C-alpha positions, 0 to 999 in steps of 0.5 A: 512476606516474600515478594510473590506472596506480597504480589498475590495479596495485593492483586487479591486486594485490588480485585476485591476492594469492597470485601477488603474494605468491609474487613478493614471496617470490622478490624477498626471497630474491633480495635475501637471497642477493645480500647473502650473496654480498656479505658472503662477498666481503668475507671473512666466513664463510658463517654470518656472511655470512647473519647480516649479510644478515638484519640488513641486510635487516631483518624479512621480515614487516614488509617484506611488510606494507609492500609489501602496503600499497603494492601494494593497498588496505589498508582493503579488506583490513582490512575483509575481516578485520573481516567474517571476524572478525564472521562468526565471532563471530556464528556463535559466538552462534547464538541472538543472531544468529537473534533479531537477524536475525529482528527486523530481517527483520520490520521491514525486510520489512514496510517494503519490502513497503509501500514497493513497493506505495506506489511502484508506485501513487503514486510511479512516474512514467509513461513520457512526456516531462517527467512532472513538468510534467504535471497533471490537471484535476478538479472536485467538488461542495462537501462531496464527498470529494476528489480529484473527477471528471475530465470536462468539456464541450466549451465548458468545454474551449475556454474554459479552453484559449483563456483560460489563460496557465499551460499550454503545452498543454491536451489531451484525456486518455484516458477509461477504459471497460471494454468487450468487444473482439473481433478475427479470431483473437482470443478475446473479452475485456473490456479498458480502452479509451478515447477521446483527443484529436487531440494526446494522443500528441503532447502526451505525447511517446509514439512509435509502434512500428508504423504511426502514432498518432492525430493532429488530423486523426482527430478531427471534431466530431460524427463518430466516426472508425473508427480505433484505436491498440493498445498494445505489450503487447496487440500482443505478447500477442494478435498476436505482434508481427505487423506485418500487424495495421496496417489490420486491424479490431478490434471495440470494444463494437459499433463496428468500428475499423481499427488504424492504429498501435501505441504504443511499448513500455512505455506503458500509458496514464495509469495503469501499474496499470490498463493501457489497450490500445486508444485511439480518437479522441473524437467532439466534440459538445454532449453530449461529456465527457472528461478534461483534462490539461495541461503547466505552462509553465516557471516556473509553479507548480501554485498559480498554475495553480489560481488562474488556472484556477479563474476560467476554470472559473467562467466556464465553469460560469456559461454560460446553458445550465448547470444551477444545481447544476453552477455549485456545482462547484469545480475542482482541479488535481493533479500527474499525473506519477505517473498520473491518479486511478483507482478503484484509487489512490483506494481504496488510497492512504490505506490504504497511507500509513497502513500505511507510517507504521505499519511505520515505527514497527515498524522503530523498535521493531525497531531499539530491540530490536536496539540493546538486545540488542547493547548487552547483548552489548557489555557482556558482551564488555567483557573481550574489547575490553579485551584487544584494546585492551591488545594494541594495537588502536586505539579506532577499530578497535574502533569499526569492528569493532562497526559491521561486525558490526551492519551484517552483521546488518542486511544479513542481516536485509535479505536475509531481509526482502526475501524476506519482502516478496516473499510479503507483497506478493503476499498483499496483492495478493490482498486488493486483488483482492477490491475491488469496483472491480477485480473482473474488471478487468485490473489490472497487479498486477505494478506493485504488487509489482515492485521498481525502483531506488527500492525497492532504494535505499529498502531499502539505505538502511533496511539502512544506517540500521538497522545504524548505529542499532543498532550506535551504542551498543555501538560508542561503548562499545567506542570508550570502553573503558578497558582497566584498568577493564574488566579489573578489572570483568570479573566485576562488573556492568561498566556505568555508570549512564548505560549502564543508563539508556540500556538502560532508555530503549530499553525505555521507548521500545519500550513507548511505540511499542507502545502507539501501535501497539496503540491505532491497531490497536484503533481500526481494528479497532473501526471495522471491527467497527462498519462490519460491524454498522451499520444499512445500511437493508437486510438483508445476511444470507441474500441471494444475488447473481447477476451476469448477462451480458445484453448478448448475450442478444438479448432486448428489455426486454419479452421479458426481463420475461416471462422474468423472470416465469417465472424468479420463479415457478420460483425460488419453487419452490426450497426455501429461496428466499423472493423474487427481484428484478432491479436495475441495481446492488446497494447495495454494488456501486459507483457507479451512476447519478446525476442531479438531481431536482426537484419538477415545475415547480420546476427551481430546487429541483434536488437531486443524487440516486442512481438505481437501476433495480429490478424488483418485489419489490426492497424485499421482497427486500432488507428495506427498509421501505416507509413509504408508497405501494406497490412497483412491480408488473407493471401499471406496465410500459408505463404512465406513468413512476413512481418510488419515493423514499427518506426523504432524497429526500422531505425534500429535494424535498417537505419536509413535504408528502406525496410520494405522487401528486406528480411529479418530474423527472430531469435526465437523462430527456427527457419525451415529449409528454404526460408530466408527469414521474415519479409518486411511488408509494412512499416507502421507508426510507433505505438505504446506497448505494455507501459504508458510512461515508457517510450514506444518499444521496437515492435515486430508484428507477425501474422497470427494466421501464419503461426500455430496457436489460436489468438484470444483477443478480439478488438472491435472498432465502433462508431458509437459507445462501445458497450452499447453494441457489446450485447450484439457482439456477444451474440455474433461471437456465440453463433460464429465461433461456437464453442468458444466462450467469452471471458471478459468484455471491456473497453480500451479506456477501461484496460488503460485504467487497469494498466495504470492502477498504481498511478491512479491510486497515488493520484487519487489518494494523494489528492484526497490526503492533500485536501484533508491536510488543507482542511486540518490546517484550516481547522487549526487556523480557525480554532486559533483565531476564534480562541484569540478573538474570544480571549481578546474581547476586552482589548477589541472593545477598548480599541473600538471605544477609542475609535477603531472601525469594524473594518479595522478590526477585520483587517487586524484579524485577517492580517494576523491570519495571513502572516501565519499563512505567509510564514507557513508558505515560505517554510513549505515551498522549499519542502514542496519542491524537495518532495516533488523531486523525491516523487519524481525519483520514485515514479518514472515520468513525473516532471519533478521540476515543475513549479505549477503544483507548488503555486497551485498549493500556495494559492489553495492554502491562501484561499482556504486561510481567508475562508477559515479566518473570515468567521473569527474576523466577522465575530470580532467585527460584531463585538460591542464595546460597552458589552466587552467592557462590562464583561471585563 
C-alpha cells in the first residue's frame, strides 16, 4: 500500500475505532470457526476441535493489539491514555492543581497582555509593499531626547533626493493634523488628516478600493490642490461604502476638498494605532515642511544610509539662508516597517519594554514555584512510579507521563492566563487613554489589545516552554526511578541530597528574582512620588482648568478680550474663586509653540525658547513669582509688543544684565515697520513646561491679546476644592462667552497625572509585579518548608524524644528558612543594583544609584520569609513524639 493510502487508512481507523473493533472481532470469530471446522474434518471431537483452534489462533487480545498498531497511530493512542490518566491524577489533587494553574495563569497572562500591546505598538508591520525596506528620516538638536522630529524644508528634500545613492525612492510622507471634518449628511467630527506627496501611495504600494489615489499631477508648487482621498474604514463607517461618494465634497478645517478615491481596505496610514482617514496633496513652497520616508536599495544597510545621508543633510542645513541654530541639528534614520514615530509610540514604547522585562521575571518566578511544587509532588509519588516500573512500564513512558501532566497544567494555565490578559490589556488601555497626547484623539486602541499570529505563537511558545521547564525536574526523577530502592524508602524521606539542594535552589532563585522585582518597583514608585512632589515653579493645588472651543465663536481678538474682561469680573463674584486667566496652553498640556529668541541686534546669539501666549493675571493665578518688572495689563492691548521672560531666558539672552526695558526678537515673528522687537517688561521664576522630569526651559511669555488667535485655555485659582466650583464656573462661562462651548474641565493635578502616564503605569505595575513576585516566593518557601516538615516528622519526633524542646524545633525550621532567604538576598542584591542602573538608563531622571529600594526589598523579603515559615515551624512544634514514632 502506498503511503498516502496508508495514511488515509490509519486516519479512518483512528476516527472510527468502534467500527474497526467490531470488524476485527468478526474477523477473529470467522477465523476461529474456520479452524474449528477444519479440526472436526480431521476427526477431532467438537471440544477438542475448539481447543486446538484456540491454540492455533493464539491470544485474541495480543492479535487485537497488533492489529490496532498496524491500522492506526499507536503513539496518539498512547498519548491519549497519558492525558486521561494525567487528568484523573490532577483532579485527584484539586488544591495542587488550582494553585499550579493560578500561578501559571498570572505569569502567562501578564506576559501575554504586555506582549499583545508591545506587538500592536512596535512589532506589527503596516500593510504596505516590502515594509522591511521602509525607513523614516528624523532630525533633532544635540542633547534633545530621541528619536526626534520628522519635518524638512523643500530645499533639504531636493538635496537629499537628488544626491543620495542609498535610496531607491525618497518620498514625502503624511503629516498628521487633528482637525475638524464636515460633509453632507455627516456629523462634524475631529479626525487625523494630513498632506502627502504625489508619489506617496505609489511608493508604498497602496491600492484603491474606489476612484483613484493622489498622484504626481495633483501636487503643484505654491498651489493647494482641492482634492482628497479617504480611508476605507472611514468610507464604510461614515458613508456605508457608497460608491457615489467619488466627486463629492468634504470640508477639512475650512478647506473644501473633492473626494477622488478610497484607499484599500486595512490601510490606516503610517501608524495603525493612530488612524488617518483623509489625505490631500501637500502644497510645495518656500515655507513648506513635511515628513520624509524612503526605501533602501537592495543590499544597502541602514548604517550605510545613515552615513551618506548625514553628509547630505549637513549640506542642506549649511545653506546661506538657514539660521545658525538650525545648523546644529543632526539627522537620524530609523526603520519604519512598523510605522512612523508618533506621540503614542514615544510615550509607551519604553514603559512597555520595561514592563515586558518585568513580567518575564515574573514568569520565571512562576516556573520556579511550580517546578518546586511538582518536584515535591513527584517525590511523594515515588512509590507509585516504582510500582509502575515493577509492572513493566518503561522509564521513557514514566518520563512522558510526567511531562504530559506538566504540559496539561501549562496549557490550562495558558488558557486562564489568556482570559486574564484580555481584561488586563483593556485595563491598561484605560490608563493610556488618560495620557495628554491622546486625550480626545481617535486612537485605534483595538490594535493594542487584539492578538494576532505573533501573539498566539508567543503564548503557545510560553505554554510549551513553561510546561517543559516546570516538568523537567520531576520527569528526570521519574526517569531515574529505581524500583527496589524507591519501594524500600516509601515511608522515609525518599529524596537524595542533590534533590534537596535543587529544591532549595529553586527557593533561593525565587528570593533573588523577587528582590530584583521589589527593588525596581520601589525605585519607580519612589520616582513617581518625587515627580508628584517636586517644585514645578507654579502651584498645582486648587487650580481648575477649562478647555474652551473658540474656533467657531465668531469673535475677533478685540471682542474676545472685552468678553474676557466681563468674564473675569463675574468669576470674581463666585464664592471660592480668587482669580482667572487665559493662555494658549497650560504648563503640562503638551508641546506648545517654540522658536528662537535673541537680544535685539544680536541674531548670532539666538537661543531656543518655549513660547506661551498668556493673559493678565496669569502668573498670579498660577503662583509663579514675579521677580522683576510687571505682569501684562489691559493697557498693553493695541500697544507696542511686550514680553515677559523667565530666569533661564534672562540668563541665556542677557547674562548678568538687567533685561527690563531691553528688547528681544523672535524668529517666527516678522516685525512691522517702526517696531524694535518685544520689550521685556517682566522677569518671572522658572516653571516646568511640558515635561516634569526635565529642567525648566527658557520661556518667553507673550500677551495673548496682542496676537491674532483666540486662546482656549481658561485657568481658575480657587480657595476651595476646584471641582466644587466647577458647576458655577460653567454657568458663568455660558452667560459671558456665549456661544463658546466647554470641551473639558479638569484640575491641574489631573492634568499632571495625564502628563506622567508612562511613569504612573510603570510605577503601578512594577509595584504590583514586585508584590506578586514576593507572594510567589513566599508560596515557594512555605511549600518547601511544609513539605520538609511532613517528610521529616519521624526525625522531629526522635529529636523531641531525645530532649529537644519545641523552641529548638522552631529555631531549626526558621534557621533553615533564613539560610535560604539570606542566600537569595546575597545573590539578588547585585542583580537588583544592576536592574536599578538599567532602569535609570531607560527613563530619564531616575536616581539609579540609590540603595534605598534594594534595602527596602531585602527587608520586605525577610518579613515575608518569616511570615511564610511561621506556619510550618508552628506545625513542627506541635509534633507528638510518640505519634511520630508509631506512624513510622
